[in-house]
Each structure stands twice: as C-alpha cells, then as structure tokens.
MOPAC internal coordinates of N, CA, C and O (Angstrom, degrees):
PM7 1SCF
backbone

  N    0.0000 0     0.00 0     0.00 0    0    0    0
  C    1.4408 1     0.00 0     0.00 0    1    0    0
  C    1.5204 1   108.64 1     0.00 0    2    1    0
  O    1.2310 1   121.01 1   -29.48 1    3    2    1
  N    1.3166 1   115.68 1   150.52 1    3    2    1
  C    1.4544 1   120.38 1   179.43 1    5    3    2
  C    1.5225 1   109.47 1   -73.63 1    6    5    3
  O    1.2310 1   120.43 1   -39.43 1    7    6    5
  N    1.3186 1   116.78 1   140.57 1    7    6    5
  C    1.4561 1   120.11 1  -179.57 1    9    7    6
  C    1.5207 1   112.26 1   -79.91 1   10    9    7
  O    1.2310 1   120.39 1   155.22 1   11   10    9
  N    1.3144 1   116.85 1   -24.78 1   11   10    9
  C    1.4545 1   120.27 1   176.35 1   13   11   10
  C    1.5174 1   108.69 1  -150.91 1   14   13   11
  O    1.2310 1   120.82 1   -23.18 1   15   14   13
  N    1.3010 1   116.04 1   156.82 1   15   14   13
  C    1.4649 1   120.39 1  -179.16 1   17   15   14
  C    1.5201 1   109.63 1  -112.61 1   18   17   15
  O    1.2310 1   121.28 1   -35.89 1   19   18   17
  N    1.3092 1   115.16 1   144.11 1   19   18   17
  C    1.4534 1   121.19 1   175.29 1   21   19   18
  C    1.5140 1   107.40 1  -118.55 1   22   21   19
  O    1.2310 1   120.46 1   -50.42 1   23   22   21
  N    1.2982 1   116.73 1   129.58 1   23   22   21
  C    1.4490 1   120.78 1  -179.21 1   25   23   22
  C    1.5217 1   109.13 1  -111.24 1   26   25   23
  O    1.2310 1   121.00 1   -45.38 1   27   26   25
  N    1.3135 1   115.69 1   134.62 1   27   26   25
  C    1.4571 1   121.35 1   179.08 1   29   27   26
  C    1.5188 1   107.85 1  -142.18 1   30   29   27
  O    1.2310 1   119.94 1   -30.42 1   31   30   29
  N    1.3156 1   117.71 1   149.58 1   31   30   29
  C    1.4633 1   118.82 1   177.99 1   33   31   30
  C    1.5261 1   110.37 1   -64.34 1   34   33   31
  O    1.2310 1   120.52 1   -38.76 1   35   34   33
  N    1.3236 1   116.61 1   141.24 1   35   34   33
  C    1.4641 1   120.53 1   179.45 1   37   35   34
  C    1.5113 1   111.66 1   -73.62 1   38   37   35
  O    1.2310 1   120.04 1   147.47 1   39   38   37
  N    1.2903 1   117.54 1   -32.53 1   39   38   37
  C    1.4679 1   120.52 1  -178.82 1   41   39   38
  C    1.5175 1   108.71 1  -156.89 1   42   41   39
  O    1.2310 1   121.53 1   -26.05 1   43   42   41
  N    1.2956 1   114.68 1   153.95 1   43   42   41
  C    1.4541 1   119.51 1   174.64 1   45   43   42
  C    1.5144 1   108.06 1  -127.63 1   46   45   43
  O    1.2310 1   120.27 1   -37.82 1   47   46   45
  N    1.2926 1   117.09 1   142.18 1   47   46   45
  C    1.4573 1   120.60 1  -179.09 1   49   47   46
  C    1.5117 1   111.34 1    59.07 1   50   49   47
  O    1.2310 1   120.64 1    47.59 1   51   50   49
  N    1.3241 1   116.39 1  -132.41 1   51   50   49
  C    1.4601 1   120.60 1  -179.15 1   53   51   50
  C    1.5211 1   112.03 1   -99.64 1   54   53   51
  O    1.2310 1   119.62 1  -176.84 1   55   54   53
  N    1.3338 1   118.32 1     3.16 1   55   54   53
  C    1.4636 1   120.93 1  -179.28 1   57   55   54
  C    1.5265 1   110.18 1   -75.22 1   58   57   55
  O    1.2310 1   119.80 1   -45.04 1   59   58   57
  N    1.3452 1   117.98 1   134.96 1   59   58   57
  C    1.4600 1   119.97 1   177.87 1   61   59   58
  C    1.5234 1   110.98 1   -70.37 1   62   61   59
  O    1.2310 1   121.03 1   -20.69 1   63   62   61
  N    1.3024 1   115.63 1   159.31 1   63   62   61
  C    1.4574 1   121.34 1   179.38 1   65   63   62
  C    1.5201 1   110.96 1   -69.46 1   66   65   63
  O    1.2310 1   120.49 1   -36.55 1   67   66   65
  N    1.3070 1   116.67 1   143.45 1   67   66   65
  C    1.4570 1   122.06 1   173.09 1   69   67   66
  C    1.5231 1   106.56 1  -102.15 1   70   69   67
  O    1.2310 1   120.88 1   -97.89 1   71   70   69
  N    1.3360 1   115.92 1    82.11 1   71   70   69
  C    1.4601 1   120.74 1  -174.34 1   73   71   70
  C    1.5153 1   112.91 1   -63.81 1   74   73   71
  O    1.2310 1   119.69 1   148.95 1   75   74   73
  N    1.3214 1   118.19 1   -31.05 1   75   74   73
  C    1.4572 1   119.84 1  -179.54 1   77   75   74
  C    1.5203 1   112.12 1   -60.99 1   78   77   75
  O    1.2310 1   120.35 1   147.54 1   79   78   77
  N    1.3241 1   116.93 1   -32.46 1   79   78   77
  C    1.4606 1   119.20 1   179.95 1   81   79   78
  C    1.5300 1   112.04 1   -82.94 1   82   81   79
  O    1.2310 1   120.02 1   165.02 1   83   82   81
  N    1.3376 1   117.57 1   -14.98 1   83   82   81
  C    1.4598 1   120.76 1  -176.97 1   85   83   82
  C    1.5231 1   113.90 1   -97.52 1   86   85   83
  O    1.2310 1   120.15 1   148.04 1   87   86   85
  N    1.3304 1   117.31 1   -31.96 1   87   86   85
  C    1.4624 1   120.34 1  -176.19 1   89   87   86
  C    1.5260 1   111.47 1   -91.47 1   90   89   87
  O    1.2310 1   120.30 1   -32.21 1   91   90   89
  N    1.3258 1   117.03 1   147.79 1   91   90   89
  C    1.4672 1   120.19 1   177.29 1   93   91   90
  C    1.5240 1   111.01 1   -64.16 1   94   93   91
  O    1.2310 1   120.58 1   -17.38 1   95   94   93
  N    1.3078 1   116.50 1   162.62 1   95   94   93
  C    1.4623 1   121.21 1   176.56 1   97   95   94
  C    1.5239 1   109.33 1   -69.48 1   98   97   95
  O    1.2310 1   120.60 1   -19.00 1   99   98   97
  N    1.3251 1   116.46 1   161.00 1   99   98   97
  C    1.4585 1   122.53 1  -172.44 1  101   99   98
  C    1.5258 1   114.59 1   -51.35 1  102  101   99
  O    1.2310 1   118.33 1   130.60 1  103  102  101
  N    1.3336 1   120.80 1   -49.40 1  103  102  101
  C    1.4642 1   119.02 1  -177.73 1  105  103  102
  C    1.5290 1   113.59 1   -58.72 1  106  105  103
  O    1.2310 1   120.00 1   148.14 1  107  106  105
  N    1.3094 1   117.61 1   -31.86 1  107  106  105
  C    1.4653 1   120.71 1   179.86 1  109  107  106
  C    1.5183 1   112.11 1   -70.87 1  110  109  107
  O    1.2310 1   119.92 1   162.99 1  111  110  109
  N    1.3346 1   117.75 1   -17.01 1  111  110  109
  C    1.4657 1   121.85 1  -178.32 1  113  111  110
  C    1.5253 1   113.08 1   -95.22 1  114  113  111
  O    1.2310 1   119.51 1   174.49 1  115  114  113
  N    1.3011 1   118.54 1    -5.51 1  115  114  113
  C    1.4703 1   121.75 1  -177.06 1  117  115  114
  C    1.5272 1   110.79 1   -58.73 1  118  117  115
  O    1.2310 1   120.84 1   -57.98 1  119  118  117
  N    1.3235 1   115.99 1   122.02 1  119  118  117
  C    1.4595 1   121.76 1   176.91 1  121  119  118
  C    1.5223 1   115.01 1    76.33 1  122  121  119
  O    1.2310 1   119.61 1  -177.83 1  123  122  121
  N    1.3175 1   118.34 1     2.17 1  123  122  121
  C    1.4683 1   121.45 1  -179.52 1  125  123  122
  C    1.5252 1   109.79 1   -82.35 1  126  125  123
  O    1.2310 1   120.63 1   -44.84 1  127  126  125
  N    1.3277 1   116.40 1   135.16 1  127  126  125
  C    1.4600 1   121.31 1   173.24 1  129  127  126
  C    1.5247 1   107.03 1   -83.10 1  130  129  127
  O    1.2310 1   120.38 1   -53.87 1  131  130  129
  N    1.3223 1   116.87 1   126.13 1  131  130  129
  C    1.4698 1   122.41 1  -177.67 1  133  131  130
  C    1.5229 1   109.15 1  -109.86 1  134  133  131
  O    1.2310 1   120.21 1   -57.90 1  135  134  133
  N    1.3235 1   117.20 1   122.10 1  135  134  133
  C    1.4617 1   122.89 1  -179.71 1  137  135  134
  C    1.5243 1   109.09 1  -111.91 1  138  137  135
  O    1.2310 1   121.13 1   -56.64 1  139  138  137
  N    1.3277 1   115.44 1   123.36 1  139  138  137
  C    1.4606 1   122.31 1  -177.78 1  141  139  138
  C    1.5195 1   109.13 1  -121.20 1  142  141  139
  O    1.2310 1   120.59 1   -35.36 1  143  142  141
  N    1.3447 1   116.48 1   144.64 1  143  142  141
  C    1.4598 1   119.10 1   173.09 1  145  143  142
  C    1.5171 1   109.39 1  -138.98 1  146  145  143
  O    1.2310 1   121.22 1    -7.43 1  147  146  145
  N    1.3336 1   115.28 1   172.57 1  147  146  145
  C    1.4663 1   124.62 1  -170.67 1  149  147  146
  C    1.5164 1   114.05 1   -37.65 1  150  149  147
  O    1.2310 1   120.75 1   -23.46 1  151  150  149
  N    1.3210 1   116.17 1   156.54 1  151  150  149
  C    1.4553 1   131.81 1     7.94 1  153  151  150
  C    1.5354 1   112.05 1   -82.83 1  154  153  151
  O    1.2310 1   119.88 1   -23.18 1  155  154  153
  N    1.3321 1   117.83 1   156.82 1  155  154  153
  C    1.4592 1   122.46 1  -176.24 1  157  155  154
  C    1.5235 1   115.01 1   -55.53 1  158  157  155
  O    1.2310 1   119.74 1   141.40 1  159  158  157
  N    1.3174 1   118.10 1   -38.60 1  159  158  157
  C    1.4700 1   119.93 1  -179.74 1  161  159  158
  C    1.5291 1   110.77 1   -65.05 1  162  161  159
  O    1.2310 1   120.32 1   143.66 1  163  162  161
  N    1.3248 1   117.00 1   -36.34 1  163  162  161
  C    1.4554 1   120.22 1   177.92 1  165  163  162
  C    1.5209 1   110.34 1   -69.21 1  166  165  163
  O    1.2310 1   120.15 1   138.57 1  167  166  165
  N    1.3226 1   117.33 1   -41.43 1  167  166  165
  C    1.4614 1   120.96 1   177.82 1  169  167  166
  C    1.5151 1   109.57 1   -57.56 1  170  169  167
  O    1.2310 1   120.01 1   132.85 1  171  170  169
  N    1.3305 1   117.59 1   -47.15 1  171  170  169
  C    1.4709 1   121.64 1  -178.96 1  173  171  170
  C    1.5245 1   111.16 1   -60.89 1  174  173  171
  O    1.2310 1   120.27 1   135.84 1  175  174  173
  N    1.3133 1   117.08 1   -44.16 1  175  174  173
  C    1.4697 1   120.56 1  -178.60 1  177  175  174
  C    1.5260 1   111.72 1   -66.84 1  178  177  175
  O    1.2310 1   120.17 1   136.52 1  179  178  177
  N    1.3189 1   117.28 1   -43.48 1  179  178  177
  C    1.4657 1   120.44 1  -179.10 1  181  179  178
  C    1.5259 1   110.54 1   -70.22 1  182  181  179
  O    1.2310 1   119.77 1   140.17 1  183  182  181
  N    1.3380 1   118.05 1   -39.83 1  183  182  181
  C    1.4687 1   120.29 1   176.88 1  185  183  182
  C    1.5219 1   110.52 1   -58.64 1  186  185  183
  O    1.2310 1   119.80 1   134.70 1  187  186  185
  N    1.3243 1   117.98 1   -45.30 1  187  186  185
  C    1.4549 1   121.65 1   179.36 1  189  187  186
  C    1.5297 1   110.56 1   -61.34 1  190  189  187
  O    1.2310 1   120.59 1   134.87 1  191  190  189
  N    1.3110 1   116.48 1   -45.13 1  191  190  189
  C    1.4629 1   120.49 1  -179.80 1  193  191  190
  C    1.5344 1   110.99 1   -64.05 1  194  193  191
  O    1.2310 1   120.25 1   139.04 1  195  194  193
  N    1.3272 1   117.13 1   -40.96 1  195  194  193
  C    1.4701 1   120.30 1   177.90 1  197  195  194
  C    1.5237 1   111.10 1   -64.00 1  198  197  195
  O    1.2310 1   120.25 1   137.44 1  199  198  197
  N    1.3374 1   117.13 1   -42.56 1  199  198  197
  C    1.4675 1   120.97 1   178.94 1  201  199  198
  C    1.5275 1   110.29 1   -62.25 1  202  201  199
  O    1.2310 1   119.85 1   139.87 1  203  202  201
  N    1.3363 1   117.89 1   -40.13 1  203  202  201
  C    1.4621 1   121.29 1   178.04 1  205  203  202
  C    1.5275 1   111.28 1   -63.62 1  206  205  203
  O    1.2310 1   120.50 1   154.72 1  207  206  205
  N    1.3221 1   116.64 1   -25.28 1  207  206  205
  C    1.4621 1   121.55 1   178.42 1  209  207  206
  C    1.5314 1   111.57 1   -88.22 1  210  209  207
  O    1.2310 1   120.48 1  -178.21 1  211  210  209
  N    1.3126 1   116.69 1     1.79 1  211  210  209
  C    1.4593 1   120.28 1   175.94 1  213  211  210
  C    1.5112 1   116.02 1    92.19 1  214  213  211
  O    1.2310 1   120.14 1  -171.16 1  215  214  213
  N    1.3315 1   117.34 1     8.84 1  215  214  213
  C    1.4647 1   120.11 1   177.11 1  217  215  214
  C    1.5295 1   107.60 1   -73.60 1  218  217  215
  O    1.2310 1   120.31 1   -51.57 1  219  218  217
  N    1.3111 1   117.02 1   128.43 1  219  218  217
  C    1.4573 1   120.80 1  -177.98 1  221  219  218
  C    1.5285 1   110.70 1   -75.81 1  222  221  219
  O    1.2310 1   120.08 1   -28.43 1  223  222  221
  N    1.3415 1   117.45 1   151.57 1  223  222  221
  C    1.4631 1   120.61 1   179.87 1  225  223  222
  C    1.5304 1   113.18 1   -54.89 1  226  225  223
  O    1.2310 1   119.83 1   146.92 1  227  226  225
  N    1.3387 1   117.92 1   -33.08 1  227  226  225
  C    1.4657 1   119.48 1  -178.85 1  229  227  226
  C    1.5291 1   112.86 1   -68.58 1  230  229  227
  O    1.2310 1   120.10 1   165.58 1  231  230  229
  N    1.3294 1   117.41 1   -14.42 1  231  230  229
  C    1.4625 1   121.44 1   178.01 1  233  231  230
  C    1.5317 1   112.34 1   -99.00 1  234  233  231
  O    1.2310 1   120.32 1  -178.91 1  235  234  233
  N    1.3315 1   116.99 1     1.09 1  235  234  233
  C    1.4660 1   121.05 1   179.78 1  237  235  234
  C    1.5230 1   108.52 1  -111.35 1  238  237  235
  O    1.2310 1   120.76 1   -62.69 1  239  238  237
  N    1.3216 1   116.15 1   117.31 1  239  238  237
  C    1.4610 1   122.45 1  -179.02 1  241  239  238
  C    1.5247 1   107.29 1  -117.10 1  242  241  239
  O    1.2310 1   120.97 1   -40.70 1  243  242  241
  N    1.3155 1   115.75 1   139.30 1  243  242  241
  C    1.4631 1   118.64 1  -177.23 1  245  243  242
  C    1.5147 1   111.08 1  -147.53 1  246  245  243
  O    1.2310 1   121.22 1   -20.52 1  247  246  245
  N    1.2950 1   115.26 1   159.48 1  247  246  245
  C    1.4497 1   121.95 1   179.51 1  249  247  246
  C    1.5033 1   109.17 1   143.52 1  250  249  247
  O    1.2310 1   120.68 1    24.18 1  251  250  249
  N    1.3358 1   116.31 1  -155.82 1  251  250  249
  C    1.4605 1   118.53 1   175.06 1  253  251  250
  C    1.5364 1   107.53 1   -93.95 1  254  253  251
  O    1.2310 1   119.65 1   -19.20 1  255  254  253
  N    1.3140 1   118.28 1   160.80 1  255  254  253
  C    1.4641 1   120.49 1  -174.39 1  257  255  254
  C    1.5227 1   115.14 1   -56.66 1  258  257  255
  O    1.2310 1   119.60 1   157.29 1  259  258  257
  N    1.3201 1   118.37 1   -22.71 1  259  258  257
  C    1.4711 1   119.05 1  -179.23 1  261  259  258
  C    1.5238 1   112.73 1   -90.70 1  262  261  259
  O    1.2310 1   119.45 1   174.99 1  263  262  261
  N    1.3290 1   118.65 1    -5.01 1  263  262  261
  C    1.4599 1   119.60 1  -177.61 1  265  263  262
  C    1.5046 1   114.11 1  -154.19 1  266  265  263
  O    1.2310 1   119.94 1  -108.33 1  267  266  265
  N    1.3269 1   117.72 1    71.67 1  267  266  265
  C    1.4584 1   120.32 1   178.22 1  269  267  266
  C    1.5096 1   111.16 1   -73.32 1  270  269  267
  O    1.2310 1   120.88 1   -33.08 1  271  270  269
  N    1.3566 1   115.92 1   146.92 1  271  270  269
  C    1.4705 1   121.61 1   176.62 1  273  271  270
  C    1.5074 1   109.44 1  -100.32 1  274  273  271
  O    1.2310 1   120.10 1   180.00 1  275  274  273

C-alpha cells in the first residue's frame, strides 16, 4: 500500500490528461484496489491506463462514491 497519496489535476483547460505521468509504475500497482469515480470519460481513460499497467479488472472499482462496482 502507498504510504502517502499525492493528488494532482488530471487536466487543465482543453489539454488531455497525461496519465502516464500521474499513475505509479506497474509493479507498484500489483494487488492494489483502485477506486475511480466520475466523470465517465475520466473513468474510461484511467481504467484503460490501469489495464495497460497490468491491473486486473477485479481490482478496478468504479462508479459514484455511494455505489462502487
């Protein structure tokens, strides 16, 4: 588990997010439960990036804070 979290905006203005610079490298994500919430376009982009890093679908949860899947 991460000892501390760093939060940064995913995008500013009309520039797309650079998820590779924001997410940890693949080994750091092994076995980590990832919880994502709105907006839907961000969820889709982060899910794709997590899958490319080898995070299994069962470790990726998404939805609104009151009802994660």
